[in-house]
C-alpha positions as CSV (number, residue, x, y, z in Angstrom):
1,M,-0.2,-0.1,-0.1
2,D,1.0,3.4,-1.1
3,K,1.9,5.4,2.1
4,K,3.0,9.4,2.0
5,T,4.7,10.8,5.1
6,N,5.3,14.3,5.7
7,E,7.5,16.3,8.0
8,D,5.5,16.0,11.4
9,N,5.8,11.8,11.2
10,R,2.4,11.5,9.5
11,I,0.7,8.9,7.1
12,D,-2.0,10.1,4.4
13,L,-4.4,7.2,4.5
14,D,-7.0,8.2,1.9
15,A,-4.2,9.4,-0.7
16,G,-5.9,6.9,-3.1
17,M,-9.4,9.0,-3.0
18,P,-10.3,10.4,-5.9
19,S,-10.2,14.3,-6.3
20,L,-13.9,15.5,-6.4
21,S,-15.5,17.8,-9.5
22,K,-16.5,21.2,-8.3
23,S,-19.9,20.2,-9.2
24,Q,-19.8,17.3,-6.6
25,I,-18.3,19.5,-3.9
26,F,-21.3,22.0,-4.5
27,S,-24.1,19.5,-4.0
28,I,-21.8,18.3,-0.6
29,T,-21.8,21.4,0.9
30,F,-24.9,23.5,-0.7
31,A,-27.1,22.5,2.4
32,F,-24.9,24.4,4.5
33,F,-27.0,27.2,3.2
34,G,-30.1,26.6,5.1
35,I,-28.9,25.2,8.0
36,N,-26.9,28.0,8.5
37,M,-29.7,30.4,8.4
38,A,-31.8,28.7,11.2
39,F,-28.3,29.0,13.0
40,S,-27.5,32.3,12.7
41,L,-31.3,33.4,13.4
42,Q,-30.8,31.6,16.7
43,S,-27.9,33.3,17.5
44,S,-28.3,37.0,16.5
45,Q,-31.7,36.2,16.7
46,M,-32.9,34.2,20.1
47,S,-31.5,36.1,23.0
48,R,-33.5,39.4,21.3
49,I,-36.9,37.3,21.4
50,C,-36.1,36.0,24.9
51,Q,-36.4,39.1,26.4
52,T,-38.9,40.4,24.1
53,I,-41.1,37.8,25.9
54,G,-39.7,39.1,29.6
55,A,-36.7,36.9,30.0
56,N,-34.7,38.5,33.1
57,P,-30.9,39.2,31.2
58,N,-29.9,37.5,34.3
59,S,-31.4,33.8,32.9
60,L,-30.7,34.8,29.3
61,G,-27.8,32.1,30.1
62,F,-30.9,29.2,30.7
63,F,-31.9,29.4,27.2
64,F,-28.4,29.2,25.5
65,I,-28.2,25.6,27.3
66,F,-30.7,23.9,25.2
67,P,-28.8,24.1,22.1
68,P,-25.6,22.4,22.6
69,L,-26.7,20.4,25.1
70,M,-29.3,19.0,22.2
71,G,-26.1,19.0,20.2
72,M,-24.2,16.9,22.3
73,I,-27.0,14.3,23.1
74,V,-27.6,13.8,18.9
75,Q,-24.1,14.4,17.5
76,P,-22.5,11.4,18.8
77,I,-25.0,9.4,18.4
78,L,-26.1,9.8,14.7
79,G,-22.3,9.6,14.0
80,Q,-22.6,5.9,15.6
81,L,-25.9,5.2,13.8
82,S,-24.7,6.8,10.4
83,D,-21.1,4.8,10.4
84,R,-23.4,2.1,10.4
85,T,-26.3,3.1,8.0
86,W,-25.8,1.8,4.5
87,N,-28.7,1.3,1.9
88,R,-30.3,2.9,-1.0
89,F,-30.2,6.1,-0.4
90,G,-26.7,5.9,1.2
91,R,-25.3,6.2,4.3
92,R,-25.3,9.7,5.8
93,L,-28.3,11.0,3.1
94,P,-31.3,9.2,5.2
95,Y,-30.9,11.1,8.1
96,L,-31.1,14.2,6.5
97,L,-34.1,13.1,4.5
98,F,-35.7,12.4,7.4
99,G,-34.2,15.4,9.2
100,T,-35.2,18.6,6.8
101,P,-38.7,18.3,6.8
102,I,-39.1,18.4,10.7
103,A,-35.9,21.0,10.9
104,A,-37.8,23.1,9.1
105,L,-41.2,22.9,10.7
106,V,-39.7,23.3,14.2
107,L,-37.5,26.1,13.1
108,I,-40.9,28.2,13.1
109,M,-42.0,27.7,16.6
110,L,-39.6,30.4,18.1
111,P,-40.8,33.6,16.6
112,F,-44.1,32.4,18.1
113,S,-43.3,32.7,21.5
114,G,-45.5,36.0,22.3
115,S,-48.1,35.2,19.4
116,F,-50.1,32.9,21.7
117,G,-51.0,35.5,25.0
118,F,-49.3,33.3,27.4
119,G,-48.2,36.9,28.8
120,Y,-45.4,39.1,29.1
121,G,-42.2,37.1,31.3
122,S,-44.9,33.9,31.6
123,L,-44.0,31.2,33.2
124,A,-45.8,29.2,30.1
125,A,-44.6,32.0,27.2
126,M,-40.9,30.4,29.1
127,T,-40.8,27.4,28.8
128,Y,-42.8,27.6,25.2
129,A,-39.8,29.5,24.2
130,A,-37.6,26.2,26.0
131,V,-39.1,23.6,23.9
132,A,-39.1,25.6,20.5
133,I,-35.7,26.1,21.3
134,C,-34.8,22.8,21.7
135,F,-36.6,21.2,19.0
136,M,-34.5,23.7,16.7
137,D,-31.9,22.1,17.9
138,L,-32.3,18.9,18.1
139,F,-33.7,19.0,14.0
140,S,-31.1,21.5,12.8
141,N,-28.2,19.0,14.1
142,V,-29.8,16.1,12.6
143,C,-29.5,17.7,9.4
144,M,-26.2,19.4,9.8
145,Q,-24.4,16.4,10.9
146,P,-24.5,14.8,8.1
147,L,-23.4,16.8,6.1
148,R,-19.9,17.2,7.5
149,M,-19.5,13.5,7.6
150,L,-20.0,13.4,4.0
151,V,-16.7,15.8,3.5
152,G,-15.4,13.3,5.9
153,D,-16.5,10.3,3.9
154,M,-16.0,11.6,0.6
155,V,-13.0,14.5,0.5
156,N,-9.9,13.5,0.2
157,N,-6.8,15.3,2.0
158,K,-5.8,17.6,-0.4
159,Q,-9.6,19.6,-1.7
160,K,-10.3,19.1,2.5
161,N,-9.1,23.0,2.6
162,A,-11.2,23.9,-0.8
163,A,-14.6,21.3,1.1
164,W,-14.0,22.5,4.4
165,S,-14.0,26.5,3.1
166,W,-16.9,25.9,0.5
167,Q,-18.9,24.3,3.2
168,Q,-18.1,27.6,5.4
169,V,-18.7,29.9,2.5
170,F,-22.9,28.9,2.2
171,S,-22.6,28.8,6.2
172,N,-22.0,32.3,6.1
173,G,-24.1,32.7,2.9
174,G,-26.9,31.5,5.2
175,A,-26.1,34.0,7.6
176,I,-25.7,36.9,5.5
177,L,-29.9,36.2,4.0
178,A,-30.8,35.4,7.7
179,T,-29.4,38.1,10.1
180,I,-29.9,40.6,7.4
181,L,-34.2,40.1,7.2
182,P,-35.6,41.6,10.1
183,F,-33.5,44.9,8.5
184,L,-34.4,44.5,5.0
185,F,-38.4,43.3,6.1
186,T,-38.3,47.2,8.3
187,A,-36.4,48.7,5.6
188,F,-39.8,47.8,3.0
189,G,-42.1,49.0,5.7
190,M,-42.7,46.1,7.9
191,S,-43.5,46.9,11.5
192,N,-40.0,46.0,13.8
193,T,-42.4,47.0,17.3
194,A,-45.3,45.2,18.4
195,K,-47.4,45.2,21.8
196,R,-45.7,44.2,24.6
197,G,-43.9,40.7,25.2
198,V,-44.9,39.8,21.2
199,V,-42.3,38.9,18.5
200,P,-41.9,42.0,15.7
201,H,-43.0,40.7,11.8
202,T,-39.9,41.3,11.3
203,V,-38.5,38.9,13.4
204,I,-41.1,36.2,12.3
205,W,-40.8,36.7,8.6
206,A,-37.1,35.8,8.3
207,Y,-38.0,32.9,10.0
208,L,-40.4,31.9,8.0
209,C,-37.9,32.4,4.7
210,A,-35.2,31.0,6.9
211,A,-37.5,27.2,6.9
212,A,-37.9,27.4,2.9
213,V,-34.5,28.0,2.3
214,L,-33.0,25.2,4.5
215,L,-36.0,22.6,3.2
216,I,-34.8,23.4,-0.3
217,T,-31.2,23.2,0.2
218,G,-31.1,19.9,2.0
219,L,-33.4,18.0,-0.3
220,W,-31.0,19.5,-3.2
221,T,-28.4,17.8,-1.5
222,V,-30.6,15.2,-0.9
223,F,-30.9,14.4,-4.4
224,N,-27.8,15.4,-6.1
225,V,-24.8,13.2,-3.8
226,K,-24.2,10.0,-4.3
227,E,-22.5,8.5,-1.6
228,Y,-20.2,5.7,-1.4
229,D,-21.0,2.1,-1.5
230,P,-19.3,-0.3,1.8
231,K,-16.7,-1.6,-1.3
232,T,-15.6,1.4,-2.9
233,Y,-15.6,3.4,0.8
234,A,-13.1,1.0,2.9
235,D,-11.1,0.5,-0.4
236,Y,-10.5,4.3,-0.6
237,H,-10.3,4.3,3.2
238,H,-7.9,1.2,3.1
239,I,-9.9,-0.6,5.5
240,D,-11.8,-3.4,5.9
241,V,-15.2,-3.4,4.6
242,N,-16.4,-5.2,7.3
243,E,-14.9,-2.7,9.8
244,A,-16.9,-0.2,8.0
245,H,-20.0,-2.4,10.4
246,E,-18.6,-3.2,12.7
247,K,-20.3,-1.3,15.9
248,V,-17.7,0.2,18.7
249,S,-18.5,1.5,21.4
250,L,-18.7,5.6,22.0
251,W,-16.3,4.7,25.3
252,K,-14.0,2.8,23.5
253,L,-13.7,5.7,20.5
254,V,-12.5,8.2,23.0
255,K,-10.0,6.3,24.5
256,Q,-8.4,5.3,20.8
257,A,-9.2,9.2,19.9
258,P,-6.2,10.8,18.3
259,R,-3.8,12.8,20.0
260,S,-5.1,16.2,18.2
261,F,-8.7,15.2,19.1
262,W,-8.0,16.7,22.7
263,E,-6.0,19.0,21.6
264,I,-8.3,20.4,19.3
265,N,-11.0,20.2,22.0
266,L,-8.8,22.0,24.3
267,V,-8.3,25.1,21.8
268,Q,-12.2,24.6,20.8
269,L,-12.7,25.4,25.1
270,F,-11.8,28.4,24.8
271,S,-13.5,29.2,21.4
272,W,-17.0,28.1,21.9
273,F,-16.9,29.9,25.5
274,A,-16.5,33.5,23.7
275,I,-18.8,32.5,20.9
276,M,-22.0,31.9,23.3
277,Y,-21.2,35.3,24.9
278,V,-21.4,36.7,21.6
279,W,-24.5,35.5,20.7
280,T,-26.0,36.0,24.5
281,Y,-24.8,39.9,25.2
282,T,-24.0,41.5,21.5
283,T,-27.5,43.0,21.2
284,G,-27.3,44.4,24.8
285,T,-24.4,45.7,24.4
286,V,-24.5,47.0,21.2
287,A,-28.2,48.6,22.8
288,K,-26.3,49.9,25.5
289,N,-23.9,51.7,23.6
290,I,-25.1,52.5,20.7
291,W,-28.5,53.1,21.3
292,H,-27.7,54.6,25.0
293,T,-31.3,51.9,26.2
294,T,-31.9,49.0,28.3
295,D,-35.6,48.8,27.5
296,V,-36.2,45.8,25.6
297,S,-39.5,47.2,24.6
298,S,-38.1,50.3,23.3
299,A,-37.7,51.0,19.4
300,G,-33.9,51.7,20.0
301,Y,-33.5,48.1,21.1
302,Q,-35.1,46.2,18.7
303,A,-33.4,48.5,16.3
304,A,-30.1,47.2,18.5
305,G,-31.2,43.7,17.2
306,N,-31.8,44.6,14.0
307,W,-28.3,46.0,14.0
308,Y,-26.6,42.9,15.1
309,G,-28.2,41.1,12.5
310,I,-26.2,43.5,10.5
311,L,-23.1,43.3,12.3
312,T,-23.4,39.0,12.1
313,A,-24.1,39.4,8.3
314,V,-20.4,41.8,8.5
315,Y,-19.1,39.2,10.0
316,S,-19.9,36.2,7.6
317,I,-19.1,38.3,4.5
318,A,-15.3,38.6,6.8
319,G,-15.7,34.8,6.9
320,I,-16.6,34.3,3.1
321,I,-14.0,36.4,1.6
322,W,-11.2,34.9,4.6
323,G,-12.1,31.3,3.1
324,L,-11.6,32.4,-0.3
325,L,-8.0,32.9,0.8
326,Y,-7.5,30.2,3.4
327,A,-9.3,27.4,0.0
328,K,-5.9,28.4,-1.2
329,A,-3.5,28.1,1.7
330,K,-1.4,24.9,2.1
331,A,-1.9,22.0,4.1
332,N,1.5,22.7,6.6
333,S,0.2,26.2,7.3
334,R,-2.8,25.6,8.7
335,K,-2.4,26.1,12.3
336,K,-0.7,29.6,11.4
337,W,-4.1,30.7,10.1
338,Y,-5.7,29.5,13.6
339,V,-3.6,30.8,15.4
340,L,-3.8,34.3,13.5
341,G,-8.3,34.4,13.1
342,M,-8.2,33.7,16.2
343,V,-6.4,36.2,17.6
344,L,-8.0,39.0,15.6
345,G,-10.9,38.2,16.6
346,A,-10.0,39.2,20.4
347,I,-8.9,41.9,19.4
348,G,-12.6,42.8,17.9
349,L,-14.3,41.2,21.0
350,G,-12.3,43.0,23.5
351,S,-13.1,46.4,21.4
352,M,-16.5,45.8,21.4
353,A,-17.1,46.5,25.2
354,F,-16.0,50.1,24.1
355,I,-17.2,50.8,20.9
356,T,-19.9,53.7,20.7
357,S,-20.0,53.7,16.8
358,K,-21.9,52.1,14.6
359,T,-19.0,52.4,12.3
360,L,-16.5,50.7,14.7
361,S,-18.6,47.9,15.8
362,I,-18.9,46.5,11.4
363,V,-14.8,47.1,11.8
364,A,-14.4,45.2,15.1
365,M,-17.2,42.8,13.6
366,I,-14.8,41.9,10.5
367,L,-12.2,40.6,13.0
368,F,-14.6,38.7,15.3
369,G,-15.9,37.4,11.3
370,I,-12.0,36.0,10.9
371,A,-12.3,34.3,14.1
372,N,-15.4,32.5,13.3
373,F,-14.9,31.3,9.9
374,S,-11.9,29.3,11.7
375,I,-13.1,28.2,14.7
376,N,-15.9,26.6,12.2
377,T,-14.0,25.8,9.6
378,I,-9.7,24.7,10.4
379,P,-10.3,22.5,13.8
380,F,-12.7,20.2,11.7
381,T,-9.7,20.4,8.6
382,L,-7.1,18.8,10.9
383,L,-9.0,16.5,12.9
384,T,-10.4,14.8,9.4
385,S,-7.0,14.6,8.6
386,S,-6.2,12.4,11.9
387,L,-8.9,10.4,11.0
388,N,-8.3,6.6,9.3
389,G,-11.9,6.5,7.8
390,K,-12.8,3.9,10.2
391,N,-15.7,5.1,12.8
392,E,-15.1,8.9,11.1
393,G,-19.0,9.6,12.0
394,A,-18.7,9.0,15.6
395,Y,-15.4,10.8,15.6
396,L,-17.1,13.8,14.1
397,G,-19.9,13.8,16.7
398,L,-18.2,13.0,19.6
399,F,-16.0,15.8,18.1
400,N,-18.4,18.6,18.6
401,V,-19.1,17.3,22.3
402,G,-16.3,20.2,22.3
403,I,-17.7,22.5,21.1
404,C,-21.3,22.2,23.0
405,V,-19.5,21.1,26.5
406,P,-17.9,24.9,26.2
407,Q,-20.9,26.6,25.3
408,I,-22.8,24.9,29.0
409,L,-20.0,25.9,30.7
410,A,-20.6,29.4,29.7
411,S,-23.8,29.5,30.0
412,L,-23.5,28.0,33.2
413,C,-20.8,30.2,34.4
414,S,-22.3,33.9,33.5
415,F,-24.4,33.1,36.2
416,I,-21.2,33.7,38.6
417,I,-19.5,36.0,36.4
418,F,-22.7,38.7,35.1
419,P,-23.5,39.6,38.4
420,L,-19.5,40.1,39.0
421,V,-19.6,42.7,36.2
422,G,-22.0,44.2,37.8
423,H,-24.9,43.1,35.2
424,N,-23.0,44.8,32.8
425,Q,-23.3,43.0,29.6
426,T,-20.0,44.9,27.3
427,M,-17.9,43.3,29.9
428,M,-18.5,39.8,29.3
429,M,-18.0,40.9,25.3
430,L,-14.0,41.7,26.8
431,I,-14.6,38.7,29.0
432,A,-15.2,36.7,25.4
433,G,-12.3,38.4,24.0
434,L,-10.0,37.2,26.2
435,S,-11.0,34.0,25.9
436,L,-9.9,33.4,22.4
437,L,-6.8,35.0,22.8
438,V,-6.3,32.1,25.5
439,G,-7.5,29.3,22.9
440,A,-5.1,31.3,20.2
441,L,-1.8,30.7,22.8
442,V,-2.9,26.4,22.8
443,V,-3.3,26.2,19.0
444,P,0.8,25.5,18.3
445,R,0.5,22.6,20.6
446,I,-1.7,20.6,18.4
447,H,-0.1,17.4,16.6
448,E,-2.0,17.0,13.2
449,G,-2.5,13.4,11.3
450,V,-2.4,9.9,12.2
451,R,0.4,9.0,14.0
452,V,2.5,6.1,11.9
453,Q,2.8,3.7,14.8
454,K,-1.3,3.7,14.7
455,A,-1.5,4.1,10.8
456,S,0.4,1.6,9.9
457,E,-1.5,-1.1,12.3
458,E,-4.8,-0.2,10.9
459,A,-3.5,-0.5,7.8
460,N,-2.5,-3.7,8.1
C-alpha cells in the first residue's frame, strides 16, 4: 500500500481517494446554506426574542444551555448510527432526508413565542420558548451532522481545505441572508415593533423564509449527492469492508482517539466559550453602547437587534472572503491561519466592550468574522486529516461534544460572572475576547495527523 509521510511524521491514509469535481463539492456543501440560516437566526435573534417575551437578562444563560445540550446528545449518537447505515439512499443522506422537513417545521416555533397570549414574562411563555429552542436545535443538528460527515467520507486530504472552506462560505452566505432579513423587512415598511411581549413581524418572517430555504437546500443535497458504496468507501480509506459495519462503543472510541482530538478540543473550550457570549450579549451591548438603552420594549432596543443582524452579516461576509483565501492555503500552514484568526477575533470582541459607533462596530465584527471562520472550519480540517476513515461519523459526533460542552459551561458560568461584572453585558464581550486570546496560545500545541504506529496497525 502506498503511504505518504510528511515532515510531521504523519501518514495520509486517504491518498488513494479521487479528487471531486467542483459540482460534487458544491452539492455536498450546498445544504449548509439553509442549515446555517437556522443557526444564525438562533445566534442573532434568540437573545432578542427571549428578552422581548420577558426573559430577565440574568436568566439568558438558561436558554442558551439548550442548543449545545441538544447537540451534545444528538451528534455522537447520530454519528455512530450513520457509520453503520448502508442502504439504497446512502449512509449519511437518509438522516438528512428525514431531518430536513422536520427541521424546517420546528424552526418557525420560536418566533411565535409571544403570539399565543401567554403573557409577558410568564412561565408558560418561557416554557414554550425553551421547548421550541430544544426542538429547533435537535433537528437542525440531525441535518447538519450528516453534512459534515459527507465531507470526511468523500473528500481527500488535498481538497479538504477547499471543501471545508466551501462549507463555511455557504454557511456564511446563509447567515448573511438570515440576519439581514429583519433589517430589510423594516426598510420595506414592515413593523419592527409589537405590543409588549410579542415578537415583531420582521423577526417572524425572517424565520419563515429561513425554513423555506432550509427545506430547499437540504433536499438539493439529498437528491444530487451519491455516496460511495461500502466496498468503494473501504477501498478508498484502506480499511476492511467489514470494519465499516463493526460496532464500536463510543467510550472505546474516546479512549482510542488521536492525540489531536484532545488538543483541538482544548482550543474549542476557549473558542466556544467566547462565541456563546457573543450570541448572548451582543444585542444588549449594542443597545447600551450605541442606542443608549436597556429597555427591551423600546424602538432603540429593537433597532439594536436589527443592527446585530447586520453585524452578523458583516462578520459572515468577512468569513467568506477569508475562506476564499484559506482555500488556497497549504496543508502545513493550517495552524498558523488558526492562530491568526483567533488573535484578530480577540481584538474585535474586546473592542466591542468600548465601541460607541456603528462604524467601529463593523470593524470589530470583521475581525470577529475571521475568527468565526477559523473556529468553524480549521478544527474539522485538522481532525479529519488525523482520522483513517473508520468510525469517522462517530468521531465527528464526539468532536462536536467539545463544541457543546464549552457553550454549556459558558452559560452556567454566566450566572456567576454576570453579577460579578455588575450585570454589565458589555464586559461579557471583553471576557469573550480574552477567552479567544487564550485559545490562540494553545493552537501551536496541536499535533495534526494520524500517528505512524497507529496508522500502520490499522492499515495491516
